[in-house]
N, C-alpha and C positions, 0 to 999 in steps of 0.2 A: 504494500500499499504506500502511496506517496501523497504528498500534500504539504501544506505550510506548517508552521509551528503549532503544536497542540493547544486547543483552547482549554481553559481551566476555570474552575470556580475556586475562590479563596473564601474559606469560611471561618468565622471567629465566633466565640461563645458570646453572642450578643444578648442572650436572654438571662445571663447571670451577672452579678456585680463584678466590676472591674478587678477587684482584688482576687476574687475566685477564678476569674478568667486567666489571671496571671499564674495562679497556682496550678490549675488544671487546664491543659490545652484541650481544644476540641477533638483532637485525635485521641488523647487519653480518655476523654469523656465517652467516646464512642467505641474505644477499643480497636482503632484502626491502625494498620501498618501499610507501609508502601506496597503498592500493587493490589491492595484489597479493593473490592468493589462495594458500592454503596448506593441504594436507590434514593433519589432526591425528588421532592415535590416543591415547586415554588408556590408558597402559600400566599404571598402578597408581593406585588410589584411596587417598589417605593419610587420608581422613576430614576432616570440617570444610570441605568444598568445595575441598580441596587434592589435588594428585596429581602424577604424573610423566607428561609428555606427549611424544609423539614427533612432532617437526615436521621433515619432510624428512630423516628418518634420524638426527636428533640429538635427545637427550633433554634436557628442560627441567622444572624444577619450576614448577608453575603453580597458580593459584587461579582456579576457574571457577564459573559460576553453576549452580544446581540443574538437573537434567536430564541432566547428563553424569556418566558413571561408568566404571569399568574396562571396556575393550573398546569404548568408544564411538568411532565414526569420524565425522568431520564436516569439512566444507570451511569454513575461516575466511577472513575478509577483514581485511586490515591496516588498522586505524583510525589508529594512530600508531606510529611506529618507536621512540619513546622515547629512552633507557630510561625506564620499561619499555616493552617491545613490547606493544601493545594489539591484539587480535584479536577481531573481531566474530563472534559466534555467529549463524547465520541464525534469523530468526524463522519461525514456521509459514507454510509456502507458499513460502518462498524457496529451499529446498534445490535445487529443479529448476533455477532460474535460476542458482544458483552453479555447478552442474555445467556448464552451457553457458558460464558466464563464465570457467571455468578455461582458460587459453591453451594452445595446442599446445606440445609439447616443442620444435619448431623455432621459435626466436625470430623476432619480426617483422623485425628488421634482417636476419637471415640469409635469411628468405624474400624480402624485397624485393631485396637485393643479388643473391641467387641468380637471380631472374627477370630482373633487368635484365642480368646477365652471360650468361644463356641466350639472351636476345633478341639479343645480339651474335654468337652462335655459329651460322653458317648451318646446321650439321648438327642443332642442337637447337631452335631457335626461330624458323622463318620466320614462322609464324602469330603467335607471341607478339610478335615485333618489329613486325608490322603493327598488332596491337591496342595495343601501347604507343605506337607512333608516333601512332595515332589518338586516344589518350586523354590522353597526357602527364600521367597522374595520379601515378604512382610516382616518376617522375624529377624530383625537385625541384632547381631551379637553386641554385648556390652564390653567384651574384651577388646581393647584398642588394637591388638595385633590382628585380630580377625575382622575388625570393623571396616578397615579401608577396602580390602577386596569385596566385602559384602555390599558396601556402598557403591562401589564401581559396577557391580553386577546389577543392583537395583536401578541405577541410573540408566543403564542400557535397556533394562527390562521394565522401566517405569510405567509403560503404556503410553507415554507421550509420542513414542515413534511407532505406535501400533499400525497405522495405516501405511506408513512408509514400508515397513516390513512386509505387509500383505502385498504391496505393489511390486516388491522384489521377488515374490513367490516364496517368501520365507513363512514358517509357522512362528509367530512372535513368542508364544510361551511367556507372556508378560503379565503385568498386573491387570491390564484391561481384559486380556483373555481369561484370566482367572475370574474376574467379576462377571464376565459374560457367561462362563461355564456354570458358575454358581446360580445365576439367574435362570438358566435353562434347565436346571435340575430341581426336582422336588425338594423343598427345604422348609424348615420352620418359618413362619412369617418374620420372626425376629432376624434370622440370618438373611432372608430376602431383603429386608430393609437395609441392613448393614451392607450387603452386596450393591444395592442400588446407590447408597451413598458413596462407596468406594468408586464405583464407575462414574458417578457424578463428579467427583473430585478430580479424577483423571481427565475427564473431558473438559473441565473447567481449566485445568493446566495446559491442555492442548490449545484451547482458545487463547489463553494468556500468552502463550509462546508466540502465537501468530500476531497478536496485538502488539507485544513488546519487541518483536523482531529478534528474540534471543530464546534459546531453549530454557525453560523454567521447569525443574523437576522437584516434586514434593517428596519428603521422607519423614519418618517418625523415628526419633533417635532415643534408645534407652539411655537414661541419665540418672543415676543415683536413685534407682527405684521408681522414677517417673518416666513418663513418655513426653519428649519434647518435639514440637513441630518444627520443621525446617524446610528451607528451599534451597536448591542448587541452581544457580544461574550462570550459563555459559555465555560470557560477554564476547569472547573472541578466540579464534583458533587460526594458526598460521603453519602452512606446510604439513608434512607428514614424514616421520622417521621410517626406518626399515621395517619396524613392526606395525606401522600404521598409526602410531601415536603422534599427537600434535607435537611439532618442534617448539612451538611457543604458544602462549595463550593467556587469557585472563578469565577468571571466574569469581563469583561471589557466593558465599554460603551465609544464609540468614537463619538464625536461631532465636527462639524465645525462651531463654533459660530461667529456671525457677528464681534464682537469687540475683543474677546479673541483669535480668530483663532482656530487652531486644539487643541482639549482637549481630553485626555483619562483619564477616571476614573476607576481605578482598585480596585475592591471590594473583600474582602475575609471575610467569616463569618463561625462561628462555635458555639458550645455550650458556649465557654468562651466570645464570643462577636464579634465585627466587626472591620476590619481594612480598611481604606480608603486611597488610595494614588491618588492625582491629578497630572496629568502629563501635563504640558503646555510649550510652547515655547515663548522666548522673553519677550515682555511687559506683556503678559498674565500671566506668571509666577510671575512677580513682583506684579501685581494687586491682584492676589489671595493670595500670600504669606502675604500681609499686612492685610488680613481679615480672616485668619485662626481661630482666637479666636472667631470671630463672627459666623463663620460657625460651629465650634465645639459646641457653646451654642445652635445654632438652631438645631443641630443633637441630642444633649443630653438632653437638657432641654425642647425644643419645641416638638421634634419628639419622644423622649424617646429611642433613639438608645443607646445601650450598646457599647460604642466606646473604643476599645483598642489602636488604632493609627489613627492619621490623619496627613497626611504629603503632602506637595506640592514639586514637584521636576521637573527637566527638562524632557521634552518629549524624550522618548527613542531614542537615536541615535546609531544604530548598528555600532560598531567599525570595522575598517578593521582588518582581521585576516590573519595570516601567513598560507595560504592554497592555493593549486593549483587552487581552484575554487572560492576564495573569495579574491579579491585583490584590492588595493587602486590605484586609478589613479591620477597622478599629472596634474594640468592644464597646 
């Protein structure tokens, strides 16, 4: 898809006192992260491109581009959590993709954990257990030594590439295939609902990958007895080595950790070595900054990584820009 700069809505917590708005951002109040989708309704047009917008049942004062007015309903994608919160308005032809890209109400973590639990219940999941034992796709190991190859396998078999594999005449054997097989087999209603949710999440990530122009793969990571949602975003690949691996590239890993909060790890690698940037917010940034030397030693001495750069910095906050379609809203 081509076109000009993406249009966006900038929302501020205009319905709460200014002091509260400074303490709790609109993104925090709504639980939004970069890349998330949110349904918007323009409740009132105040003129001059400004109005009152309903986001997830909460009212915000917003400035939006031409084409939206009172009564307009549109699905928006989070460009930056701010403050201010930046929401991208779909360009012509993107609305259908955005409808597909909206994830199911049942979260991915809930769907994965539910299916794994059902597989252990002889009354619920004998076929599911067979399928999972045969694929080992959803059950990521907690052991760091086994996690890397398991993640590599999951990314290739995430379901995001399902149709591409079919077009090449391959049998995908991926997460989407697993969900489709579960839905075609007799199963308890609870298992069927979980399989529907899993399929919905895979297809939402397929649509997001098209919208963002980069491969976005979801995963659920075991972490200290909890299940942490994550995303793997392939930003760039350059050339191929003898084994078909990328000679150079860049990717990002997003996690929502229990104690550190949202974390983004930006990796860039090439023949000269590797650069790692850790992006965190608030107390998480302080906690990691104090242990960078320990992390550097673990990467270079223990793991043998050729490290060019290791840096901790604030989680990216997209600034307001002077643009007719990307504006800042005062509380």
